[in-house]
C-alpha angles and dihedrals in degrees: 000000000000124000092248091055091049091052091048093052091043092053092044093051093047090054090057097042119123116257117220116207122213095234089067090066098040094073113110109201118229123233092255092055091050093047092050091050092052095045098085092047093049091050091051092049091048091051092048091049092050091051092049092049090049091053093053 
């Protein structure tokens, strides 16, 4: 691949690159949001633990 082709593809891919805005990272989650996000994982872990204890 020639240098001019590489530059063309590089410029083309940068034009289509996703743009991240700063306000997407400024959000501070509240405790309730974090707790609700962890609820399914904790239920799965509790179920797996109960099944392992039942097998022993």
